[in-house]
MIMIKOL-37109 format. One record per residue (C-alpha): chain; x negated, y negated, z. Coordinates in Angstrom, 3 decimals. Layout:
BEGIN
+----+----------+----------+----------+
| ch |        x |        y |        z |
+----+----------+----------+----------+
|  A |        X |        Y |        Z |
...
+----+----------+----------+----------+
//
This chain:
BEGIN
+----+----------+----------+----------+
| ch |        x |        y |        z |
+----+----------+----------+----------+
|  A |  -80.630 | -101.242 |   92.309 |
|  A |  -81.202 |  -97.341 |   92.421 |
|  A |  -84.225 |  -95.653 |   94.374 |
|  A |  -86.277 |  -92.767 |   93.746 |
|  A |  -88.850 |  -90.864 |   96.048 |
|  A |  -91.183 |  -89.065 |   94.158 |
|  A |  -92.266 |  -86.005 |   96.805 |
|  A |  -93.469 |  -83.446 |   94.602 |
|  A |  -97.313 |  -82.640 |   93.590 |
|  A |  -99.404 |  -79.634 |   95.345 |
|  A | -100.654 |  -81.560 |   98.392 |
|  A | -103.859 |  -79.668 |   97.990 |
|  A | -105.725 |  -82.486 |   99.910 |
|  A | -103.985 |  -81.230 |  103.049 |
|  A | -104.522 |  -77.563 |  102.911 |
|  A | -103.522 |  -75.688 |  104.697 |
|  A | -100.889 |  -77.551 |  106.241 |
|  A |  -99.128 |  -77.393 |  102.487 |
|  A |  -98.561 |  -73.753 |  102.976 |
|  A |  -96.586 |  -73.971 |  105.304 |
|  A |  -94.485 |  -77.300 |  104.388 |
|  A |  -94.771 |  -79.848 |  101.632 |
|  A |  -96.758 |  -82.511 |  102.180 |
|  A |  -94.356 |  -85.149 |  102.354 |
|  A |  -92.373 |  -82.769 |  105.373 |
|  A |  -95.457 |  -83.063 |  107.293 |
|  A |  -95.092 |  -85.194 |  110.505 |
|  A |  -96.116 |  -88.640 |  110.997 |
|  A |  -96.077 |  -88.749 |  114.548 |
|  A |  -92.423 |  -87.597 |  115.349 |
|  A |  -90.923 |  -87.775 |  112.143 |
|  A |  -91.316 |  -86.162 |  108.538 |
|  A |  -93.288 |  -87.979 |  106.465 |
|  A |  -90.420 |  -88.425 |  103.930 |
|  A |  -88.583 |  -90.509 |  106.415 |
|  A |  -90.713 |  -93.356 |  105.994 |
|  A |  -90.334 |  -94.361 |  102.601 |
|  A |  -86.679 |  -93.232 |  102.343 |
|  A |  -86.441 |  -95.979 |  105.398 |
|  A |  -88.033 |  -98.417 |  103.293 |
|  A |  -85.266 |  -98.057 |  100.245 |
|  A |  -82.394 |  -98.268 |  102.944 |
|  A |  -83.771 | -101.010 |  105.003 |
|  A |  -83.629 | -103.190 |  101.545 |
|  A |  -80.379 | -102.234 |  100.636 |
|  A |  -80.585 |  -99.550 |   98.226 |
|  A |  -77.921 |  -97.086 |   98.652 |
|  A |  -78.392 |  -94.348 |   95.715 |
|  A |  -81.728 |  -92.516 |   96.312 |
|  A |  -82.561 |  -89.343 |   94.391 |
|  A |  -85.727 |  -87.664 |   95.265 |
|  A |  -88.080 |  -85.749 |   93.157 |
|  A |  -89.887 |  -82.645 |   94.047 |
|  A |  -90.963 |  -79.568 |   93.319 |
|  A |  -88.306 |  -76.269 |   92.976 |
|  A |  -89.790 |  -74.377 |   95.652 |
|  A |  -89.947 |  -77.362 |   98.556 |
|  A |  -86.322 |  -79.110 |   96.974 |
|  A |  -84.150 |  -76.955 |   99.229 |
|  A |  -85.991 |  -77.741 |  102.520 |
|  A |  -85.609 |  -81.797 |  101.552 |
|  A |  -81.664 |  -80.680 |  101.021 |
|  A |  -81.461 |  -78.811 |  104.188 |
|  A |  -83.354 |  -81.916 |  106.283 |
|  A |  -81.496 |  -84.823 |  104.110 |
|  A |  -78.335 |  -83.215 |  103.135 |
|  A |  -76.247 |  -85.518 |  100.518 |
|  A |  -77.190 |  -88.958 |  102.768 |
|  A |  -73.509 |  -89.015 |  103.690 |
|  A |  -74.694 |  -89.354 |  107.523 |
|  A |  -75.844 |  -92.421 |  106.454 |
|  A |  -73.380 |  -93.889 |  104.378 |
|  A |  -75.839 |  -93.310 |  101.546 |
|  A |  -76.134 |  -90.966 |   98.292 |
|  A |  -79.110 |  -89.029 |   97.828 |
|  A |  -79.525 |  -86.790 |   94.999 |
|  A |  -82.275 |  -84.254 |   93.741 |
|  A |  -84.074 |  -83.240 |   90.618 |
|  A |  -86.705 |  -81.043 |   89.961 |
|  A |  -90.283 |  -81.291 |   89.090 |
|  A |  -91.463 |  -78.224 |   87.528 |
|  A |  -95.073 |  -79.267 |   87.062 |
|  A |  -96.731 |  -82.503 |   88.347 |
|  A |  -97.656 |  -84.862 |   85.152 |
|  A |  -98.232 |  -88.049 |   86.380 |
|  A |  -96.104 |  -90.888 |   88.747 |
|  A |  -94.293 |  -92.213 |   85.395 |
|  A |  -92.872 |  -88.497 |   84.704 |
|  A |  -90.562 |  -89.387 |   87.456 |
|  A |  -88.371 |  -91.754 |   85.393 |
|  A |  -87.915 |  -88.888 |   82.791 |
|  A |  -86.726 |  -86.470 |   85.399 |
|  A |  -84.502 |  -89.144 |   86.821 |
|  A |  -83.090 |  -90.257 |   83.706 |
|  A |  -79.688 |  -89.298 |   84.026 |
|  A |  -80.064 |  -90.590 |   87.703 |
|  A |  -81.225 |  -94.301 |   86.092 |
|  A |  -78.202 |  -94.554 |   83.632 |
|  A |  -78.617 |  -98.206 |   82.594 |
|  A |  -79.578 |  -99.439 |   86.180 |
|  A |  -82.828 | -100.885 |   87.512 |
|  A |  -84.749 |  -98.890 |   89.552 |
|  A |  -87.363 |  -98.720 |   92.694 |
|  A |  -89.849 |  -95.959 |   92.697 |
|  A |  -91.710 |  -95.293 |   95.824 |
|  A |  -94.368 |  -92.324 |   96.735 |
|  A |  -93.315 |  -90.021 |   99.181 |
|  A |  -96.444 |  -90.009 |  101.013 |
|  A |  -97.074 |  -93.788 |  101.391 |
|  A |  -95.943 |  -95.299 |  104.628 |
|  A |  -94.859 |  -99.479 |  104.642 |
|  A |  -94.791 | -101.283 |  108.035 |
|  A |  -94.026 | -104.794 |  108.899 |
|  A |  -93.507 | -107.659 |  106.854 |
|  A |  -90.806 | -108.429 |  104.529 |
|  A |  -92.732 | -108.630 |  101.014 |
|  A |  -90.522 | -105.526 |   99.858 |
|  A |  -87.028 | -106.594 |  100.593 |
|  A |  -87.796 | -110.129 |   99.335 |
|  A |  -89.034 | -109.157 |   96.122 |
|  A |  -86.008 | -106.742 |   95.840 |
|  A |  -83.484 | -109.537 |   96.647 |
|  A |  -85.811 | -112.078 |   93.990 |
|  A |  -86.024 | -109.372 |   91.400 |
|  A |  -83.834 | -110.020 |   88.119 |
|  A |  -85.765 | -108.262 |   84.907 |
|  A |  -89.361 | -107.042 |   84.343 |
|  A |  -91.303 | -105.341 |   87.074 |
|  A |  -92.969 | -106.399 |   90.341 |
|  A |  -95.790 | -104.323 |   92.033 |
|  A |  -97.794 | -105.323 |   94.805 |
|  A | -101.614 | -105.556 |   95.611 |
|  A | -103.337 | -104.377 |   99.004 |
|  A | -106.703 | -105.518 |   99.994 |
|  A | -108.784 | -102.406 |  100.766 |
|  A | -111.835 | -101.067 |  101.364 |
|  A | -112.036 |  -98.082 |   98.499 |
|  A | -110.166 |  -99.555 |   95.459 |
|  A | -111.654 |  -96.888 |   93.527 |
|  A | -109.025 |  -94.536 |   94.804 |
|  A | -106.234 |  -96.677 |   93.483 |
|  A | -104.944 |  -98.332 |   90.615 |
|  A | -106.577 | -101.838 |   90.614 |
|  A | -105.298 | -104.958 |   89.943 |
|  A | -107.610 | -107.912 |   88.915 |
|  A | -106.558 | -112.037 |   89.436 |
|  A | -107.709 | -114.741 |   87.562 |
|  A | -108.954 | -117.995 |   89.754 |
|  A | -104.975 | -119.421 |   89.894 |
|  A | -103.824 | -116.030 |   91.562 |
|  A | -102.564 | -114.628 |   88.218 |
|  A | -102.927 | -110.727 |   87.338 |
|  A | -104.910 | -110.135 |   84.327 |
|  A | -106.029 | -107.096 |   84.358 |
|  A | -105.022 | -103.424 |   85.431 |
|  A | -107.189 | -100.085 |   86.045 |
|  A | -106.434 |  -96.627 |   86.865 |
|  A | -109.035 |  -95.701 |   89.779 |
|  A | -111.781 |  -97.571 |   87.924 |
|  A | -115.327 |  -96.336 |   89.092 |
|  A | -116.670 | -100.111 |   89.018 |
|  A | -113.349 | -102.069 |   90.263 |
|  A | -112.962 | -105.236 |   88.974 |
|  A | -111.484 | -106.681 |   92.694 |
|  A | -110.409 | -105.052 |   96.341 |
|  A | -107.301 | -105.369 |   95.422 |
|  A | -105.207 | -101.644 |   95.020 |
|  A | -101.582 | -101.426 |   94.025 |
|  A |  -99.486 |  -99.316 |   96.558 |
|  A |  -96.917 |  -96.558 |   95.677 |
|  A |  -93.713 |  -98.889 |   95.491 |
|  A |  -92.637 | -100.096 |   92.114 |
|  A |  -89.195 | -102.411 |   90.658 |
|  A |  -88.452 | -101.933 |   87.312 |
|  A |  -85.631 | -102.735 |   84.935 |
|  A |  -84.043 | -100.637 |   82.628 |
|  A |  -86.727 | -100.682 |   80.078 |
|  A |  -88.932 |  -98.384 |   82.234 |
|  A |  -87.024 |  -95.516 |   81.185 |
|  A |  -87.883 |  -96.382 |   77.456 |
|  A |  -91.223 |  -97.117 |   78.563 |
|  A |  -92.281 |  -93.933 |   80.039 |
|  A |  -90.739 |  -92.043 |   77.201 |
|  A |  -93.182 |  -93.510 |   74.724 |
|  A |  -96.309 |  -92.695 |   77.444 |
|  A |  -99.297 |  -90.804 |   75.768 |
|  A | -100.882 |  -88.849 |   78.461 |
|  A | -103.914 |  -89.839 |   79.880 |
|  A | -107.363 |  -88.056 |   79.561 |
|  A | -106.241 |  -86.468 |   83.287 |
|  A | -103.098 |  -85.026 |   81.220 |
|  A | -101.019 |  -87.550 |   83.332 |
|  A |  -98.420 |  -90.230 |   82.322 |
|  A |  -99.722 |  -92.676 |   84.297 |
|  A |  -97.974 |  -95.496 |   86.310 |
|  A | -100.617 |  -97.987 |   85.734 |
|  A |  -99.726 |  -97.869 |   81.832 |
|  A |  -96.403 |  -98.702 |   82.481 |
|  A |  -97.508 | -101.575 |   84.243 |
|  A | -100.392 | -102.836 |   82.211 |
|  A |  -97.419 | -102.501 |   79.387 |
|  A |  -95.143 | -105.319 |   81.283 |
|  A |  -98.441 | -107.426 |   82.019 |
|  A |  -98.976 | -107.582 |   78.079 |
|  A |  -95.664 | -108.465 |   77.651 |
|  A |  -95.865 | -111.273 |   80.425 |
|  A |  -93.116 | -109.499 |   82.599 |
|  A |  -94.682 | -108.186 |   85.260 |
|  A |  -94.986 | -110.176 |   88.645 |
|  A |  -97.747 | -108.969 |   91.020 |
|  A |  -97.006 | -109.871 |   94.780 |
|  A |  -99.978 | -109.496 |   97.265 |
|  A |  -99.004 | -108.360 |  100.536 |
|  A |  -99.273 | -110.280 |  103.591 |
|  A | -101.705 | -109.488 |  106.308 |
|  A |  -98.943 | -108.815 |  108.301 |
|  A |  -97.894 | -105.823 |  106.099 |
|  A |  -99.494 | -102.336 |  106.912 |
|  A |  -99.655 |  -99.515 |  104.075 |
|  A | -100.665 |  -96.080 |  104.833 |
|  A | -101.555 |  -93.421 |  102.250 |
|  A | -101.204 |  -90.352 |  104.125 |
|  A | -102.389 |  -87.569 |  101.386 |
|  A | -105.158 |  -86.342 |  103.523 |
|  A | -105.735 |  -84.490 |  107.098 |
|  A | -107.919 |  -87.712 |  108.324 |
|  A | -105.494 |  -90.228 |  107.006 |
|  A | -102.286 |  -88.722 |  108.051 |
|  A | -103.647 |  -88.459 |  111.634 |
|  A | -104.250 |  -91.933 |  111.565 |
|  A | -101.032 |  -92.680 |  109.793 |
|  A |  -99.486 |  -90.752 |  113.103 |
|  A | -101.509 |  -92.326 |  115.787 |
|  A | -100.849 |  -95.942 |  114.519 |
|  A |  -97.072 |  -95.076 |  114.411 |
|  A |  -97.825 |  -93.778 |  118.067 |
|  A |  -99.637 |  -96.872 |  119.028 |
|  A |  -96.664 |  -99.380 |  117.887 |
|  A |  -93.773 |  -97.159 |  118.981 |
|  A |  -94.899 |  -96.830 |  122.613 |
|  A |  -96.364 | -100.366 |  122.685 |
|  A |  -93.381 | -102.072 |  121.233 |
|  A |  -90.440 |  -99.920 |  121.760 |
|  A |  -88.932 |  -99.550 |  118.624 |
|  A |  -88.933 |  -96.578 |  116.102 |
|  A |  -90.485 |  -96.926 |  112.590 |
|  A |  -89.379 |  -95.130 |  109.779 |
|  A |  -85.946 |  -94.651 |  111.291 |
|  A |  -83.459 |  -94.187 |  108.717 |
|  A |  -80.275 |  -94.302 |  111.181 |
|  A |  -81.128 |  -97.364 |  112.478 |
|  A |  -81.845 |  -98.685 |  109.166 |
|  A |  -78.595 |  -97.627 |  107.713 |
|  A |  -76.986 |  -99.424 |  110.473 |
|  A |  -78.336 | -102.393 |  110.308 |
|  A |  -77.874 | -102.815 |  106.620 |
|  A |  -73.976 | -102.223 |  107.430 |
|  A |  -73.895 |  -98.639 |  105.459 |
|  A |  -72.462 |  -97.166 |  108.780 |
|  A |  -70.155 |  -98.293 |  111.093 |
|  A |  -71.230 |  -98.250 |  114.977 |
|  A |  -68.642 |  -95.656 |  115.654 |
|  A |  -70.327 |  -93.446 |  113.074 |
|  A |  -73.828 |  -94.331 |  114.129 |
|  A |  -72.779 |  -92.874 |  117.639 |
|  A |  -71.010 |  -90.237 |  116.543 |
|  A |  -74.086 |  -89.094 |  114.706 |
|  A |  -76.354 |  -89.529 |  117.550 |
|  A |  -74.049 |  -86.760 |  119.390 |
|  A |  -74.255 |  -84.420 |  117.092 |
|  A |  -78.314 |  -84.158 |  117.581 |
|  A |  -80.177 |  -82.265 |  120.240 |
|  A |  -81.698 |  -83.732 |  123.424 |
|  A |  -84.802 |  -85.348 |  122.432 |
|  A |  -86.843 |  -88.676 |  122.366 |
|  A |  -85.346 |  -89.512 |  118.852 |
|  A |  -82.018 |  -89.279 |  120.391 |
|  A |  -82.743 |  -90.912 |  123.694 |
|  A |  -84.000 |  -93.663 |  121.463 |
|  A |  -80.932 |  -94.077 |  119.200 |
|  A |  -78.556 |  -93.927 |  122.238 |
|  A |  -80.436 |  -96.845 |  123.465 |
|  A |  -79.683 |  -99.318 |  120.527 |
|  A |  -76.206 |  -98.445 |  121.731 |
|  A |  -76.748 | -101.902 |  124.142 |
|  A |  -77.549 | -103.837 |  120.949 |
|  A |  -75.686 | -106.611 |  119.187 |
|  A |  -74.070 | -103.989 |  116.930 |
|  A |  -72.202 | -102.899 |  120.125 |
|  A |  -71.452 | -105.679 |  121.842 |
+----+----------+----------+----------+
//
């Protein structure tokens, strides 16, 4: 399984912040936003990752993340010259995907808690798997409708009259057929290649699995100023109360075995003195260094 982080778009809802840096480079408490989806992929065991962004912002991501070797993974980069829908990512990254299955995660979506994604990834064999999360404002998202037996029966993109309160968060698992399906897509009335149309195709063919996220899972969409603030406040509260870091790729890579304890220590020693380094140094007392 390969992973894609889609971190493009103009970020107009965060203006004027995005005049300075891309939306996905904005801080969510103490880390760049992109660290959170990247950590989700690493924690799930995905070590080959492609990041898609605009030609203007791509050098900044490369400066921040490099080739991923410091975490024992590989990161490639692809340009999105003009945003034309989430499903466009599969066409941009076609050469990266090759013959593999692929997970796509949006760069402004933050997932915390629960094991729904790692479990879904370990169980994935073919078709498509997406998630459903109960929200109060489903009209802002793709919406999934369930029948009385809990089976998904319809999908709509940003409906004015949603058929349920279950939104589809920005993480999707697909088999390799998704590339050809994206190639066959026609732009919607919004002029975009809609990810919901991909999911509908899988649903109509009986190959879509929809997993309801438990109450212990948290999904935060940090694409507006208020939601960005809320996400930062949430992360700060959890980190201070529990004494752990959220969205920490170094720790995720260590747990996954992508880095040895010795490589972890060497990397931490290159960091300047800061709270982030202090936290990573505290991990040296964990089972990995026993």
